[in-house]
N, C-alpha and C positions, 0 to 999 in steps of 0.2 A: 504494500500500500504506500504509494508515493504521495506525499502531501505537498501541494503547490505552495510556494512562498507568496504571501500577501503583504502589502504595505497598507496598514490601517491608519496611518497618520493623516491628519487633515491640517492644511495650512490655511487658516482663516484670514491671515494677513494678506493673502493674495487678493482678497476681495476689496482691499483698501486702495482706492484710486490715488494716483500720484498727487492730485490737487488737495487731498486731505492728509498729506503727510505731516502737516503742521497742526492738525487738529488733535491736540493732546488728549482731550476727553474721549473722543471717538476711538483713537488708537489705544488708549488704556482699556476701554471696554472690550475691544477685540483681543487684546493681549490676555485679559483675564479669562475670556471665553476660550481662547486657544489653550490656556493652561488647564482649564476644566476638561476640554476634549482630550488633551494629551494624557490626563490622569484617568479619565473614566471611559471614554470611547475606545481608545487604543488598548488600554489594559483589559477592558471587557472582552474584546475580540481575541486578544492573545490568550487570555485565560480560557475562552471558549474552545479555541483550537487545541490547547493543551489538555483540558479536563474533559472534553466531550468528543470532539471531532477526531482526534488522533488516537487510534487504538493502541498505540505504543505507550501512551502516557495518560490515557483517560482514567478518571477516578471512578468510584463505585456508581455515582449518579450517571456519568456518561456511559459506562458499561451497561447499566440497566436499560438505557435507551437503545444502544446497539443490540442488546439481547432481544428486545421486542422487534427491532427492524429485521434482524437476521433469523429470528425464530429459533433461537437456541437458549434453553434454560441454563441458568447459572447455579443450579444446585442439582444434586444427584440423589436419588432414592436408593439406598443400599438395602439389600435383602438381609434377612436374619442370618447370623453366622452359620455356615455349613462346613464345619471343619472335620466332621466325622467323629468328634469327641464332645462330650458334654461341656457346657460353658460353666465357668467358675461362678459360684453364687451360693446363696442360702435359701432356705425354705423348702417347701414340699416339691417344687418343680426344679430346683437347682441344687441337688444333693451331690455336689462334686467338689466340695470345699477341700482344698489342698491338692487337688489332682487336675482340675480343668484349666482352661485358658480363658482369658478375657474375651468377651464378644457380646453380641446382641441377640436377644431372643425375639425381637420384633423389627420390622422395617424402620429405618431412620433416614432423615434427610441430612445430607452433608453439603454445606455451602462452600463454594470454591474460594480460595484466596484471591487477592487482587491480581497476582501474576498468573494464576491459573485461568482466571476469567479472560485476561488479555490474550493468553495463548489460545483458548477455545474460540474466541471471537475472530482472531486473526486467521486461524485455520478455516473457520467457516466462511469468512469473507473471501479468502483465496480459493476455496473450493467452489464458490459461486462464480468467480470472475475468470478463472484460469481455464485453459484448454486441457490440462491434465497431461501434458507431454513431460517426458522424463527430464530433459534439460530445464524446463520451466520449474518443475517441482524441486529439482536440486538447487536451483538458484534461490527459490523461496525458503527452503529449509536452511540454507546458509544464512539468510537474513534472520529467520525466526530463531534458530537454535545455534547459530555459529559461535556465540559467546560461551556456550556450554561445551562444545566439541563438535567434530565433524559428523554429519549425518548425510547419507546419500541414498539414492533410490536405484535399484537394479530392475531391468526389464527382463521377464522370463521369455519374451518373444512368442508366447502362445495365447496371450490375452486372458490367461487364467488369473493371475495376480501379479502385483509388483512387490518387491522386497525392500523394506526400509532397513538399512544397516546403520546401527548406532555403534560408533567406535569408542564409546564410553558408557558407563553405567548411568542411565537416566535417573534423575532425582525422583524421590517418592511422589512429589507433586506432579511432575510431568508424567510419570507412569500411571498415576491415578487418572489423569485426563485421557491418556491414550487407551486405557482399559475401559473407560465408561463412555467415551464419545467416539463415534465412528466418523472422524473428520479428517483423517489423513488423506491428502489429495491423491487421486489416481484417475485414469480414464473411466468413463461411464461403463458400468457392467463388469468391471475388473475388481477382483478381490485384493486384499492387502495382507502382508505378513511382516512381522518385525523380528529382527535378530539382533543380538548384542555381541559384538566381538571386540574385546579389549586388547587382544594380542594380534600381531601380524600373522597372516596365514601362510602356510607352506606353498612354495611354487617356484616357477622358473621365469625367465624373461625379464624385460625391463621393469615391469610393474609388480614383480613378485621376487624381490631380492632378499628372500629370507631362507634360502636353502640351508638345511641342517639346524635351523633355529626355531622355525615357526611350527604351528599346529595345523592339522588338516581342518578345512572349513568347507561346508557345502552350502 
């Protein structure tokens, strides 16, 4: 999402004709009004761009507006814990004190953090406006997650799915988003898979210079 630069400044003194240059009272009124515009008009629109329009910096209020526009909820309903073992607790239905793990016996709503909301909405925005080509997706992922580490997409060449390769361990916040939102961009009708590889893979040639040191990767 590229934000066009705008100049919100207004020069009211341009309205002052040359024959009124010596009109001190009129010039003083315009200078006071110019100061008001500089403080309120310009500041208002700069704050609006930062807090609402720009998904990279929008606050909770701005993100709630984008959520309605893009049709993406900013909270997730989590099902009861299904770990295969009883949940820690007391009482007649939670008799696993000292042996179980923490969890939930009923559905709960998890609200996303500010950064998670921005990630979700930027993914949805790109999903709507992009063509889903591999070079385009790779460029977007570099912009979206480049500060965390390299992420790239591989094409299986059979229109079955695309593979997102994370060369680092994603944070718990990012993992939660990817697990609960189907927003990773790809061509229409194509599935998606994610793999995490934090070590170079074994191979030959210019792009696989890890012979005798790497691990096999499929």
